[in-house]
N, CA, C and O atoms as CSV, one atom per row, in Angstrom:
chain,resi,resn,atom,element,x,y,z
A,1,UNK,N,N,88.228,135.093,76.679
A,1,UNK,CA,C,87.983,133.670,76.782
A,1,UNK,C,C,86.938,133.439,77.862
A,1,UNK,O,O,86.976,134.051,78.929
A,2,UNK,N,N,86.036,132.575,77.574
A,2,UNK,CA,C,84.966,132.264,78.508
A,2,UNK,C,C,85.103,130.812,78.962
A,2,UNK,O,O,85.426,129.925,78.172
A,3,UNK,N,N,84.854,130.594,80.234
A,3,UNK,CA,C,84.913,129.244,80.792
A,3,UNK,C,C,83.541,128.923,81.350
A,3,UNK,O,O,82.910,129.747,82.013
A,4,UNK,N,N,83.100,127.731,81.075
A,4,UNK,CA,C,81.799,127.310,81.555
A,4,UNK,C,C,81.999,126.274,82.663
A,4,UNK,O,O,82.847,125.388,82.559
A,5,UNK,N,N,81.203,126.402,83.723
A,5,UNK,CA,C,81.289,125.491,84.847
A,5,UNK,C,C,79.901,124.877,85.060
A,5,UNK,O,O,78.893,125.581,85.005
A,6,UNK,N,N,79.857,123.597,85.297
A,6,UNK,CA,C,78.594,122.907,85.506
A,6,UNK,C,C,78.544,122.418,86.951
A,6,UNK,O,O,79.481,121.787,87.441
A,7,UNK,N,N,77.444,122.717,87.617
A,7,UNK,CA,C,77.226,122.239,88.978
A,7,UNK,C,C,75.963,121.400,88.958
A,7,UNK,O,O,74.897,121.881,88.571
A,8,UNK,N,N,76.077,120.154,89.370
A,8,UNK,CA,C,74.904,119.284,89.425
A,8,UNK,C,C,74.392,119.239,90.852
A,8,UNK,O,O,75.156,119.037,91.795
A,9,UNK,N,N,73.079,119.433,90.998
A,9,UNK,CA,C,72.443,119.422,92.311
A,9,UNK,C,C,71.361,118.359,92.338
A,9,UNK,O,O,70.823,117.977,91.299
A,10,UNK,N,N,71.048,117.886,93.533
A,10,UNK,CA,C,70.059,116.809,93.646
A,10,UNK,C,C,68.632,117.299,93.417
A,10,UNK,O,O,67.771,116.527,92.994
A,11,UNK,N,N,68.378,118.570,93.690
A,11,UNK,CA,C,67.033,119.099,93.432
A,11,UNK,C,C,67.107,120.593,93.119
A,11,UNK,O,O,68.157,121.219,93.269
A,12,UNK,N,N,65.990,121.145,92.688
A,12,UNK,CA,C,65.941,122.545,92.264
A,12,UNK,C,C,66.184,123.516,93.427
A,12,UNK,O,O,66.663,124.629,93.206
A,13,UNK,N,N,65.863,123.116,94.646
A,13,UNK,CA,C,66.054,123.984,95.808
A,13,UNK,C,C,67.542,124.308,96.007
A,13,UNK,O,O,67.888,125.370,96.525
A,14,UNK,N,N,68.385,123.414,95.604
A,14,UNK,CA,C,69.821,123.629,95.733
A,14,UNK,C,C,70.303,124.828,94.943
A,14,UNK,O,O,71.288,125.462,95.320
A,15,UNK,N,N,69.621,125.148,93.853
A,15,UNK,CA,C,70.036,126.313,93.063
A,15,UNK,C,C,69.921,127.585,93.890
A,15,UNK,O,O,70.794,128.451,93.823
A,16,UNK,N,N,68.863,127.702,94.659
A,16,UNK,CA,C,68.695,128.901,95.486
A,16,UNK,C,C,69.782,128.970,96.563
A,16,UNK,O,O,70.257,130.055,96.898
A,17,UNK,N,N,70.165,127.836,97.092
A,17,UNK,CA,C,71.233,127.792,98.086
A,17,UNK,C,C,72.542,128.306,97.491
A,17,UNK,O,O,73.243,129.105,98.113
A,18,UNK,N,N,72.865,127.846,96.292
A,18,UNK,CA,C,74.098,128.270,95.618
A,18,UNK,C,C,74.045,129.762,95.303
A,18,UNK,O,O,75.012,130.483,95.550
A,19,UNK,N,N,72.925,130.226,94.762
A,19,UNK,CA,C,72.796,131.648,94.419
A,19,UNK,C,C,72.859,132.527,95.667
A,19,UNK,O,O,73.470,133.596,95.639
A,20,UNK,N,N,72.244,132.093,96.745
A,20,UNK,CA,C,72.293,132.849,98.002
A,20,UNK,C,C,73.716,132.910,98.547
A,20,UNK,O,O,74.147,133.947,99.050
A,21,UNK,N,N,74.436,131.812,98.448
A,21,UNK,CA,C,75.825,131.781,98.923
A,21,UNK,C,C,76.689,132.741,98.105
A,21,UNK,O,O,77.533,133.443,98.662
A,22,UNK,N,N,76.485,132.774,96.802
A,22,UNK,CA,C,77.240,133.697,95.959
A,22,UNK,C,C,76.924,135.143,96.307
A,22,UNK,O,O,77.835,135.969,96.370
A,23,UNK,N,N,75.673,135.464,96.531
A,23,UNK,CA,C,75.290,136.831,96.893
A,23,UNK,C,C,75.869,137.219,98.251
A,23,UNK,O,O,76.317,138.350,98.437
A,24,UNK,N,N,75.859,136.292,99.188
A,24,UNK,CA,C,76.430,136.569,100.513
A,24,UNK,C,C,77.934,136.809,100.400
A,24,UNK,O,O,78.473,137.693,101.065
A,25,UNK,N,N,78.603,136.038,99.574
A,25,UNK,CA,C,80.041,136.215,99.393
A,25,UNK,C,C,80.344,137.563,98.739
A,25,UNK,O,O,81.279,138.258,99.138
A,26,UNK,N,N,79.554,137.924,97.743
A,26,UNK,CA,C,79.740,139.227,97.097
A,26,UNK,C,C,79.518,140.363,98.099
A,26,UNK,O,O,80.229,141.368,98.065
A,27,UNK,N,N,78.550,140.208,98.977
A,27,UNK,CA,C,78.301,141.235,100.003
A,27,UNK,C,C,79.506,141.355,100.936
A,27,UNK,O,O,79.889,142.463,101.311
A,28,UNK,N,N,80.107,140.223,101.314
A,28,UNK,CA,C,81.301,140.260,102.172
A,28,UNK,C,C,82.475,140.916,101.443
A,28,UNK,O,O,83.251,141.657,102.046
A,29,UNK,N,N,82.597,140.641,100.158
A,29,UNK,CA,C,83.652,141.288,99.376
A,29,UNK,C,C,83.444,142.799,99.346
A,29,UNK,O,O,84.401,143.559,99.496
A,30,UNK,N,N,82.211,143.236,99.156
A,30,UNK,CA,C,81.925,144.679,99.135
A,30,UNK,C,C,82.270,145.328,100.474
A,30,UNK,O,O,82.821,146.428,100.506
A,31,UNK,N,N,81.953,144.658,101.566
A,31,UNK,CA,C,82.308,145.190,102.885
A,31,UNK,C,C,83.824,145.259,103.063
A,31,UNK,O,O,84.344,146.231,103.611
A,32,UNK,N,N,84.517,144.245,102.607
A,32,UNK,CA,C,85.976,144.228,102.705
A,32,UNK,C,C,86.588,145.339,101.857
A,32,UNK,O,O,87.566,145.965,102.264
A,33,UNK,N,N,86.022,145.581,100.690
A,33,UNK,CA,C,86.498,146.659,99.823
A,33,UNK,C,C,86.297,148.002,100.517
A,33,UNK,O,O,87.200,148.839,100.519
A,34,UNK,N,N,85.139,148.212,101.095
A,34,UNK,CA,C,84.858,149.474,101.793
A,34,UNK,C,C,85.825,149.677,102.959
A,34,UNK,O,O,86.343,150.778,103.148
A,35,UNK,N,N,86.069,148.634,103.736
A,35,UNK,CA,C,86.995,148.721,104.877
A,35,UNK,C,C,88.415,149.019,104.388
A,35,UNK,O,O,89.120,149.830,104.987
A,36,UNK,N,N,88.826,148.374,103.319
A,36,UNK,CA,C,90.165,148.587,102.781
A,36,UNK,C,C,90.306,150.011,102.235
A,36,UNK,O,O,91.348,150.641,102.410
A,37,UNK,N,N,89.276,150.510,101.584
A,37,UNK,CA,C,89.312,151.892,101.081
A,37,UNK,C,C,89.407,152.887,102.235
A,37,UNK,O,O,90.090,153.905,102.124
A,38,UNK,N,N,88.727,152.598,103.337
A,38,UNK,CA,C,88.830,153.473,104.522
A,38,UNK,C,C,90.265,153.491,105.040
A,38,UNK,O,O,90.804,154.553,105.353
A,39,UNK,N,N,90.875,152.329,105.128
A,39,UNK,CA,C,92.259,152.252,105.615
A,39,UNK,C,C,93.206,152.997,104.682
A,39,UNK,O,O,94.102,153.706,105.140
A,40,UNK,N,N,93.010,152.840,103.374
A,40,UNK,CA,C,93.838,153.569,102.417
A,40,UNK,C,C,93.625,155.070,102.566
A,40,UNK,O,O,94.573,155.851,102.484
A,41,UNK,N,N,92.378,155.465,102.784
A,41,UNK,CA,C,92.068,156.882,102.976
A,41,UNK,C,C,92.775,157.458,104.187
A,41,UNK,O,O,93.194,158.615,104.165
A,42,UNK,N,N,92.913,156.674,105.240
A,42,UNK,CA,C,93.630,157.134,106.435
A,42,UNK,C,C,95.091,157.417,106.115
A,42,UNK,O,O,95.638,158.435,106.539
A,43,UNK,N,N,95.724,156.514,105.365
A,43,UNK,CA,C,97.109,156.743,104.957
A,43,UNK,C,C,97.201,157.976,104.069
A,43,UNK,O,O,98.092,158.808,104.242
A,44,UNK,N,N,96.278,158.092,103.117
A,44,UNK,CA,C,96.303,159.223,102.191
A,44,UNK,C,C,96.145,160.554,102.922
A,44,UNK,O,O,96.818,161.529,102.587
A,45,UNK,N,N,95.272,160.598,103.903
A,45,UNK,CA,C,95.091,161.835,104.674
A,45,UNK,C,C,96.336,162.136,105.507
A,45,UNK,O,O,96.779,163.282,105.572
A,46,UNK,N,N,96.895,161.115,106.137
A,46,UNK,CA,C,98.064,161.307,106.995
A,46,UNK,C,C,99.256,161.863,106.210
A,46,UNK,O,O,100.000,162.708,106.708
A,47,UNK,N,N,99.426,161.376,104.971
A,47,UNK,CA,C,100.602,161.762,104.190
A,47,UNK,C,C,100.282,162.703,103.022
A,47,UNK,O,O,101.163,163.039,102.231
A,48,UNK,N,N,99.038,163.117,102.923
A,48,UNK,CA,C,98.630,164.038,101.853
A,48,UNK,C,C,99.114,163.542,100.495
A,48,UNK,O,O,99.675,164.297,99.700
A,49,UNK,N,N,98.885,162.262,100.252
A,49,UNK,CA,C,99.307,161.642,98.992
A,49,UNK,C,C,98.309,160.550,98.623
A,49,UNK,O,O,97.769,159.867,99.494
A,50,UNK,N,N,98.074,160.395,97.337
A,50,UNK,CA,C,97.210,159.307,96.896
A,50,UNK,C,C,97.972,157.989,97.015
A,50,UNK,O,O,99.202,157.970,97.070
A,51,UNK,N,N,97.238,156.914,97.052
A,51,UNK,CA,C,97.876,155.600,97.101
A,51,UNK,C,C,98.683,155.364,95.832
A,51,UNK,O,O,99.761,154.773,95.888
A,52,UNK,N,N,98.180,155.813,94.696
A,52,UNK,CA,C,98.913,155.665,93.442
A,52,UNK,C,C,100.265,156.388,93.525
A,52,UNK,O,O,101.291,155.838,93.124
A,53,UNK,N,N,100.260,157.610,94.042
A,53,UNK,CA,C,101.514,158.366,94.213
A,53,UNK,C,C,102.446,157.625,95.178
A,53,UNK,O,O,103.643,157.493,94.924
A,54,UNK,N,N,101.883,157.152,96.273
A,54,UNK,CA,C,102.675,156.402,97.251
A,54,UNK,C,C,103.371,155.218,96.598
A,54,UNK,O,O,104.572,155.024,96.781
A,55,UNK,N,N,102.625,154.426,95.840
A,55,UNK,CA,C,103.190,153.220,95.234
A,55,UNK,C,C,104.270,153.540,94.198
A,55,UNK,O,O,105.228,152.783,94.042
A,56,UNK,N,N,104.115,154.651,93.499
A,56,UNK,CA,C,105.064,154.991,92.438
A,56,UNK,C,C,106.266,155.803,92.924
A,56,UNK,O,O,107.366,155.671,92.387
A,57,UNK,N,N,106.054,156.642,93.941
A,57,UNK,CA,C,107.073,157.636,94.263
A,57,UNK,C,C,107.675,157.555,95.662
A,57,UNK,O,O,108.759,158.091,95.891
A,58,UNK,N,N,107.005,156.905,96.592
A,58,UNK,CA,C,107.454,156.987,97.979
A,58,UNK,C,C,108.204,155.731,98.419
A,58,UNK,O,O,108.059,154.656,97.837
A,59,UNK,N,N,109.000,155.902,99.453
A,59,UNK,CA,C,109.764,154.801,100.048
A,59,UNK,C,C,109.478,154.765,101.540
A,59,UNK,O,O,108.885,155.695,102.086
A,60,UNK,N,N,109.891,153.712,102.187
A,60,UNK,CA,C,109.661,153.569,103.625
A,60,UNK,C,C,110.230,154.751,104.402
A,60,UNK,O,O,109.675,155.146,105.427
A,61,UNK,N,N,111.319,155.310,103.927
A,61,UNK,CA,C,111.961,156.437,104.607
A,61,UNK,C,C,111.073,157.686,104.611
A,61,UNK,O,O,111.278,158.598,105.413
A,62,UNK,N,N,110.088,157.720,103.711
A,62,UNK,CA,C,109.179,158.873,103.632
A,62,UNK,C,C,108.056,158.796,104.663
A,62,UNK,O,O,107.307,159.757,104.834
A,63,UNK,N,N,107.937,157.692,105.331
A,63,UNK,CA,C,106.834,157.473,106.258
A,63,UNK,C,C,107.318,157.499,107.702
A,63,UNK,O,O,108.406,157.016,108.016
A,64,UNK,N,N,106.495,158.070,108.572
A,64,UNK,CA,C,106.836,158.154,109.997
A,64,UNK,C,C,107.045,156.757,110.575
A,64,UNK,O,O,107.961,156.539,111.368
A,65,UNK,N,N,106.192,155.811,110.175
A,65,UNK,CA,C,106.278,154.450,110.693
A,65,UNK,C,C,107.301,153.585,109.998
A,65,UNK,O,O,107.459,152.418,110.355
A,66,UNK,N,N,108.004,154.121,109.012
A,66,UNK,CA,C,109.056,153.380,108.329
A,66,UNK,C,C,108.577,152.148,107.594
A,66,UNK,O,O,107.522,152.154,106.960
A,67,UNK,N,N,109.365,151.095,107.686
A,67,UNK,CA,C,109.085,149.862,106.944
A,67,UNK,C,C,107.716,149.280,107.260
A,67,UNK,O,O,106.993,148.862,106.356
A,68,UNK,N,N,107.359,149.249,108.532
A,68,UNK,CA,C,106.091,148.643,108.920
A,68,UNK,C,C,104.916,149.373,108.271
A,68,UNK,O,O,104.008,148.738,107.736
A,69,UNK,N,N,104.934,150.678,108.318
A,69,UNK,CA,C,103.843,151.453,107.733
A,69,UNK,C,C,103.837,151.322,106.209
A,69,UNK,O,O,102.773,151.291,105.591
A,70,UNK,N,N,105.005,151.246,105.617
A,70,UNK,CA,C,105.102,151.065,104.171
A,70,UNK,C,C,104.452,149.736,103.766
A,70,UNK,O,O,103.657,149.675,102.828
A,71,UNK,N,N,104.807,148.689,104.489
A,71,UNK,CA,C,104.262,147.356,104.196
A,71,UNK,C,C,102.745,147.347,104.398
A,71,UNK,O,O,102.021,146.736,103.612
A,72,UNK,N,N,102.264,148.012,105.434
A,72,UNK,CA,C,100.817,148.058,105.687
A,72,UNK,C,C,100.090,148.781,104.554
A,72,UNK,O,O,99.083,148.285,104.049
A,73,UNK,N,N,100.592,149.940,104.156
A,73,UNK,CA,C,99.938,150.719,103.103
A,73,UNK,C,C,99.976,149.951,101.777
A,73,UNK,O,O,98.957,149.834,101.096
A,74,UNK,N,N,101.125,149.442,101.421
A,74,UNK,CA,C,101.251,148.678,100.177
A,74,UNK,C,C,100.383,147.416,100.220
A,74,UNK,O,O,99.785,147.029,99.216
A,75,UNK,N,N,100.323,146.787,101.384
A,75,UNK,CA,C,99.499,145.589,101.540
A,75,UNK,C,C,98.020,145.881,101.357
A,75,UNK,O,O,97.304,145.108,100.720
A,76,UNK,N,N,97.563,146.987,101.909
A,76,UNK,CA,C,96.162,147.380,101.739
A,76,UNK,C,C,95.854,147.654,100.269
A,76,UNK,O,O,94.786,147.291,99.776
A,77,UNK,N,N,96.788,148.291,99.576
A,77,UNK,CA,C,96.590,148.572,98.148
A,77,UNK,C,C,96.493,147.277,97.344
A,77,UNK,O,O,95.646,147.142,96.461
A,78,UNK,N,N,97.367,146.335,97.662
A,78,UNK,CA,C,97.345,145.046,96.963
A,78,UNK,C,C,96.071,144.278,97.295
A,78,UNK,O,O,95.472,143.649,96.423
A,79,UNK,N,N,95.663,144.332,98.550
A,79,UNK,CA,C,94.432,143.668,98.970
A,79,UNK,C,C,93.230,144.230,98.218
A,79,UNK,O,O,92.380,143.474,97.748
A,80,UNK,N,N,93.158,145.550,98.103
A,80,UNK,CA,C,92.042,146.172,97.391
A,80,UNK,C,C,91.992,145.702,95.944
A,80,UNK,O,O,90.922,145.392,95.421
A,81,UNK,N,N,93.125,145.652,95.317
A,81,UNK,CA,C,93.182,145.202,93.922
A,81,UNK,C,C,92.645,143.776,93.784
A,81,UNK,O,O,91.869,143.486,92.873
A,82,UNK,N,N,93.053,142.903,94.675
A,82,UNK,CA,C,92.595,141.522,94.633
A,82,UNK,C,C,91.108,141.376,94.912
A,82,UNK,O,O,90.408,140.628,94.228
A,83,UNK,N,N,90.628,142.098,95.926
A,83,UNK,CA,C,89.204,142.042,96.270
A,83,UNK,C,C,88.345,142.559,95.126
A,83,UNK,O,O,87.326,141.959,94.786
A,84,UNK,N,N,88.762,143.683,94.528
A,84,UNK,CA,C,88.010,144.267,93.425
A,84,UNK,C,C,87.990,143.331,92.217
A,84,UNK,O,O,86.971,143.206,91.538
A,85,UNK,N,N,89.104,142.687,91.961
A,85,UNK,CA,C,89.182,141.742,90.850
A,85,UNK,C,C,88.238,140.559,91.067
A,85,UNK,O,O,87.512,140.150,90.160
A,86,UNK,N,N,88.263,140.027,92.272
A,86,UNK,CA,C,87.409,138.883,92.598
A,86,UNK,C,C,85.934,139.259,92.496
A,86,UNK,O,O,85.138,138.504,91.937
A,87,UNK,N,N,85.568,140.418,93.032
A,87,UNK,CA,C,84.183,140.863,92.947
A,87,UNK,C,C,83.786,141.083,91.491
A,87,UNK,O,O,82.682,140.716,91.088
A,88,UNK,N,N,84.665,141.670,90.710
A,88,UNK,CA,C,84.379,141.890,89.292
A,88,UNK,C,C,84.093,140.590,88.562
A,88,UNK,O,O,83.169,140.517,87.752
A,89,UNK,N,N,84.880,139.570,88.846
A,89,UNK,CA,C,84.651,138.266,88.213
A,89,UNK,C,C,83.283,137.707,88.589
A,89,UNK,O,O,82.563,137.195,87.732
A,90,UNK,N,N,82.927,137.805,89.858
A,90,UNK,CA,C,81.641,137.286,90.293
A,90,UNK,C,C,80.480,138.119,89.748
A,90,UNK,O,O,79.424,137.576,89.426
A,91,UNK,N,N,80.675,139.436,89.645
A,91,UNK,CA,C,79.614,140.301,89.118
A,91,UNK,C,C,79.328,140.006,87.653
A,91,UNK,O,O,78.202,140.187,87.188
A,92,UNK,N,N,80.344,139.551,86.923
A,92,UNK,CA,C,80.170,139.269,85.507
A,92,UNK,C,C,79.842,137.805,85.202
A,92,UNK,O,O,79.633,137.441,84.045
A,93,UNK,N,N,79.799,136.980,86.230
A,93,UNK,CA,C,79.441,135.576,86.048
A,93,UNK,C,C,77.967,135.480,85.673
A,93,UNK,O,O,77.133,136.196,86.228
A,94,UNK,N,N,77.654,134.611,84.749
A,94,UNK,CA,C,76.277,134.401,84.306
A,94,UNK,C,C,75.875,132.962,84.575
A,94,UNK,O,O,76.701,132.052,84.506
A,95,UNK,N,N,74.635,132.771,84.874
A,95,UNK,CA,C,74.144,131.405,85.085
A,95,UNK,C,C,72.875,131.207,84.294
A,95,UNK,O,O,72.170,132.156,83.950
A,96,UNK,N,N,72.606,129.955,84.016
A,96,UNK,CA,C,71.419,129.583,83.254
A,96,UNK,C,C,70.783,128.380,83.929
A,96,UNK,O,O,71.420,127.344,84.119
A,97,UNK,N,N,69.541,128.533,84.280
A,97,UNK,CA,C,68.821,127.435,84.911
A,97,UNK,C,C,67.971,126.724,83.846
A,97,UNK,O,O,67.409,127.367,82.959
A,98,UNK,N,N,67.887,125.400,83.946
A,98,UNK,CA,C,67.085,124.655,82.950
A,98,UNK,C,C,65.598,124.954,83.066
A,98,UNK,O,O,64.798,124.410,82.304
């Protein structure tokens, strides 16, 4: 399903402002994704397990930091999923100028 959104601007210069803002936001998302992947990598190295394995097979009792570390690792995984989804939506957005 495709959804179309219309933005009305007072002049043509506004289009560049909107496009620049979208590109800047996508750049921030990419940086956040990279930072989140680094954090996940730290957990993976510490426990010699992939994040996928952690989410499917491990419990807080398996981690040195217990509940807090479990919540942090799971939270980073969820954050990455959300950031990647949001970036994907923006990467596939199309615009048409008159």
